[in-house]
N, C-alpha and C positions, 0 to 999 in steps of 0.2 A: 529191296527198293519198294517204297510205298506206291500206292496207285498214282498214276500220272495225272496231274491237274492241269487246268488251263495255263497256269503260270509255268508249269514244266514244259508244256508244248510251245509256249512263246519262247522260253529259254532255249529250247532245242532249235527253233527256227533262227534265233539270233546267233546261236553257236555255229550252225551250219552255214549261215550267211558269212560269218567270219572265216570259216574254213575255205569256202569258195573264193573269197577275196584273197586269202593267203595263197591259194594254189591256182589262181586264174591264169597266170602266165604258163604254168606247167600244163594246164588243161588246154590252153590255146595252142601251145607248142605241139602237143599230141595230135590235136585236131588239124594242125597245119600239114601233117604228114599224110593224112588220109581223108580230110574233110575240108571245111570252109575256113579253117583257122579262126573260129570265133566262139568255140564252146565255152571257154573260160570267161571271156568278156560278156557273152550273152547271159550266162548263169549269174554272174556277179551283178549285172544290171537288173536282172529279174528279182534277185533276192533283196537287193537294195530297195526296189519298188515294193516288195512284200513287207519289208520292215516299216515302210512309210504308211502302208495301209492296214497295219496290224490292229485288230480290235483290242479292247482292253481286257482286264481280268474278269469282267462280268460276262464275257462271251464263253461259249462252250468250246471244248477242244475241236469239234467238227467245224465250228464257225471260223476258228483260227486257220485250219487247214484249207477251208474253202477260200478264204481271203488270199492266202498264199497262191492257191491255184489260179485265181482270177488275175493276180498280178503277173504271174509267170506267162499265162496265155496272152495277156495284152502287151507285155513289155519285151518278151524274148522271141527273137526270130529263129529261123532254122528249125531243126527237129527238137531241140532241147525244150523250148517253151511248150509246145503241144504235149510232148511226152511227159515231162515232169508235171505240167499242169494237170494232165489227166490223172496221173498217179496220185497227186494230192487231192484232187476232186473225188476220185473213187474211195480213197482212204477216208475222206470226210463223210461220204455217204455211208460207209460201213459202220461208223461210230456215231451217227447222228443221234442227238438227244441225250447222250451220256455226259454226265458232269465230270467223271473221272474214268481213267482207263487202267484196268488191271493188266497183268502180263498177257493174258489171252486177248484182250482188247487191242493191245499194241500190235500183237502178231496178226490179228484180224485186219487191222488197218494196213499193215505192210503187205499182206497177201492181196488185199483189194487193190492196193497201188500197183502191184505187179500185174494183176489181171488187166488193169487199165492200160499199162504200158504195152502189154502183149496185144491187146485189142486195137489200140490206136496205131501202133507201129507195124501190126501184122508180122510180128517177129516171134522167133522161137530160139531155143538154146543153140549156140554155135553159129548164130548169124553174125557174130562180132558186134554186139550192141550192149546196152546197159542191162538187158535181160540176162546176159551171161554172168553178171555179178549179183543182180537182184534175186534171181530165181534160187540159186544155191543158198543165198543168205536166208531167204524165207524158209526153205526146207530145213536148214540148220536150226532156225529159231523154233519151228514146229516140233522138231525132234527133241530139242532141249525141253520144251514145254511139256511134251508128252512124257518125258522122263522125270518130270518133277523138279527140274532145275529152277533156280531163282531167276528173276528177270535179268539181272546183271550178267549172269552166266549165259543165259540164252542169247542175249544181244552180243556178248563177246564172241560166242560161237558163230553168230550170224555175220559179224564183221570179219572174222577169220575166213569164213566161207566166201564172202564177197571179195576179199583180197585174192584168194585162190582163183576165183572166177575171173577177176580182172586180169590177172597175169596169164590165165589160160587163153585170153583173146589174142595174145601176141602172135602165135603161129597161124591163127585162123585166117581164112580168106573171107572177106566181108560179103554178105549176101543181101544186105539191106542198106539203104541210105546212100549218101554221096560216096562213101568208101567203096561201095560195091562197083562203082564205075571203074575202079582201078584194077579189078580182077585179082590176079595172082600177086600183083604189086602191093596189095593191101596187107599181105602176110608180113610178119616181122615187126608190126607196129601195135602198140597197146591201144585199145579202144578208149577214146576220151570219155564217152558216156558211161562205160563200165567203171572208169576211174572215178568220176564224180559220184557214181553210185556207191562205190566202196567208201568214199569219204563220208557219205550220208550215214551209212551203217556204222562206221567207226565213230562218228560223232554221237550217235545214239548210244553205242557201247560205252564211250567215255563218260557220258552223262549218267548212265545207269550205274557205272562203276564208282563214280564220285559220290553217288548217293548211298553207296554201301549196299 
């Protein structure tokens, strides 16, 4: 895969917005079991707003991500807006000023996004949150990069790790967010935030794979 340009970043946001729209009922159903039953609807609304505010191809990748962050924070209620908004904002800051992103730059942005989610949500692994999918995905991407893998291979590994992390939330007892109010009853349900995070990494992997 060649370096990611502004057009590639825009294409990713458009693709992920489509994936969110496709799966919004599933995400909302998951959230209805342990949350406010609005995760899918909220994310869908946020990314539709992001598409409306998208700068053109003359913007930098960081400016695209910052615009997405601002749309999510302003349009999405609940936990999803602040958490995803912070993730995109931190990712934007990590790559500020770059016209293109090599594989290392993509992983750096993803790592910064994870740090933003952890900081904003005061979460850690096994809290039954999006961190349970995002953290292993970043670890897998870093390991692949250090091993000399191509970007497409690294992002495929990241998506697979995110899927494993997502599924691993099912038996967990939630320790953060609305789900934590349920205590032991939160076990047995897949976390909606981890699920939407998996879809994010799978979208990245699909795009990288399609570029060869």
